[in-house]
C-alpha positions in Angstrom: -39.4 -54.1 -99.1 -38.0 -52.3 -96.1 -35.9 -53.6 -93.3 -36.0 -51.2 -90.3 -33.0 -51.8 -88.0 -32.4 -50.2 -84.6 -28.8 -49.5 -83.9 -27.0 -51.9 -81.6 -25.9 -51.3 -78.0 -23.8 -48.2 -77.5 -21.7 -46.8 -74.7 -23.4 -44.4 -72.4 -23.4 -40.6 -72.9 -21.0 -38.7 -70.6 -19.9 -35.1 -70.2 -17.0 -35.8 -72.6 -18.9 -38.0 -75.0 -22.0 -36.4 -76.6 -25.0 -38.5 -77.6 -24.2 -38.2 -81.4 -20.7 -39.5 -80.8 -21.6 -42.6 -78.8 -20.0 -45.7 -80.3 -21.0 -49.4 -80.1 -19.9 -51.6 -77.3 -18.1 -54.9 -78.0 -21.5 -56.6 -77.5 -23.2 -54.2 -79.8 -20.6 -54.7 -82.5 -21.0 -58.5 -82.3 -24.9 -58.2 -82.4 -24.8 -55.9 -85.5 -22.6 -58.3 -87.4 -24.7 -61.3 -86.3 -27.9 -59.6 -87.4 -26.4 -59.1 -90.9 -25.4 -62.8 -91.0 -28.9 -63.8 -90.1 -30.5 -61.4 -92.7 -28.7 -63.3 -95.4 -31.1 -66.2 -94.9 -34.2 -64.0 -95.4 -34.2 -62.5 -98.9 -32.2 -59.4 -97.8 -30.5 -58.2 -100.9 -30.7 -54.4 -100.7 -30.4 -51.9 -103.4 -29.6 -49.3 -100.7 -28.5 -49.2 -97.0 -29.3 -46.0 -95.2 -28.1 -44.9 -91.8 -28.7 -42.1 -89.4 -25.6 -39.9 -89.3 -25.0 -40.7 -85.6 -21.9 -42.8 -84.9 -23.7 -45.8 -83.3 -26.1 -46.1 -86.3 -23.3 -45.8 -88.9 -21.3 -48.4 -87.1 -24.3 -50.7 -86.8 -25.0 -50.3 -90.6 -21.4 -51.0 -91.6 -21.1 -54.1 -89.4 -24.5 -55.3 -90.6 -23.6 -55.1 -94.3 -20.3 -56.8 -93.6 -22.2 -59.7 -92.0 -24.7 -59.6 -94.9 -21.9 -59.7 -97.4 -23.2 -56.6 -99.2 -20.5 -54.5 -100.8 -22.3 -51.2 -101.5 -21.8 -48.0 -99.7 -23.8 -47.0 -96.6 -25.5 -43.7 -97.2 -26.1 -41.3 -94.3 -29.6 -39.9 -94.4 -30.1 -36.9 -92.0 -33.9 -37.6 -91.8 -33.1 -40.8 -90.0 -31.4 -38.9 -87.1 -33.3 -38.4 -83.9 -36.0 -35.8 -84.5 -35.8 -36.4 -88.3 -38.7 -36.1 -90.6 -40.6 -39.4 -90.9 -42.5 -38.4 -94.1 -39.2 -37.6 -95.8 -37.9 -41.1 -95.1 -41.2 -42.6 -96.3 -40.9 -40.7 -99.5 -37.4 -41.9 -100.1 -38.5 -45.5 -99.5 -41.3 -45.1 -102.0 -38.8 -43.9 -104.6 -36.1 -46.5 -103.9 -37.2 -49.2 -106.4 -36.0 -52.1 -104.3 -35.1 -53.5 -100.9 -33.8 -50.9 -98.5 -32.2 -51.3 -95.1 -32.7 -48.3 -92.8 -30.6 -48.2 -89.6 -31.7 -45.6 -87.1 -33.2 -44.9 -83.6 -36.4 -45.2 -81.6 -39.0 -43.7 -81.6 -38.3 -42.7 -85.2 -38.2 -46.2 -86.6 -41.6 -47.2 -85.2 -43.0 -43.9 -86.5 -41.8 -44.8 -90.0 -43.2 -48.3 -89.6 -46.5 -46.8 -88.4 -46.8 -44.5 -91.4 -46.0 -47.2 -94.0 -48.2 -49.9 -92.4 -51.0 -47.7 -91.1 -50.5 -49.5 -87.7 -50.7 -47.1 -84.7 -49.3 -50.0 -82.6 -46.2 -50.6 -84.7 -43.8 -52.1 -82.1 -40.8 -50.2 -80.9 -37.6 -52.1 -81.9 -35.1 -53.3 -79.4 -31.4 -52.6 -80.0 -30.0 -54.6 -82.9 -33.5 -55.7 -83.9 -35.0 -55.7 -87.4 -38.5 -55.4 -88.7 -39.4 -56.5 -92.2 -42.0 -54.4 -93.8 -43.4 -55.6 -97.1 -46.4 -54.4 -99.2 -47.5 -52.1 -96.4 -47.5 -54.9 -93.7 -45.2 -55.8 -90.9 -44.1 -59.3 -91.8 -41.8 -60.2 -88.9 -39.2 -59.1 -86.3 -35.7 -60.6 -86.0 -33.0 -60.2 -83.3 -29.5 -61.6 -83.7 -30.2 -64.3 -81.2 -33.5 -65.4 -82.6 -33.7 -68.9 -84.2 -36.1 -67.6 -86.8 -38.2 -64.4 -87.4 -41.0 -63.7 -84.9 -44.5 -62.9 -86.1 -45.6 -59.5 -84.8 
């Protein structure tokens, strides 16, 4: 099972703050933690949590696992960075042997979802939104403010 999570809202890029260094806004931090709290209700007991190495993704992952109550380490996976290798991530998922949470960016997340599900129309995720992929199918989408998961 795979939970694809788009990073939460981050500050804008500036001349002094490069894209890779953008950190979460206060709203983004709250959304990431809330999403983790919500995922606790939906069989989300990961064996691994992976993140793009970009600051906003790492922060999202750390806050999400805090909300989830998971005590493992978040692992940075370079292939989850913008421009990363989709097939490399898919191969890692196939070898994982359990539930994985992958926190990254669009359009990379929907590309990963498309390859795993075979759906050319895999939806692009909104910020701090999660897609549950199980047995090669997109099961549902969940945002921190949703009352319950939404069918795709």
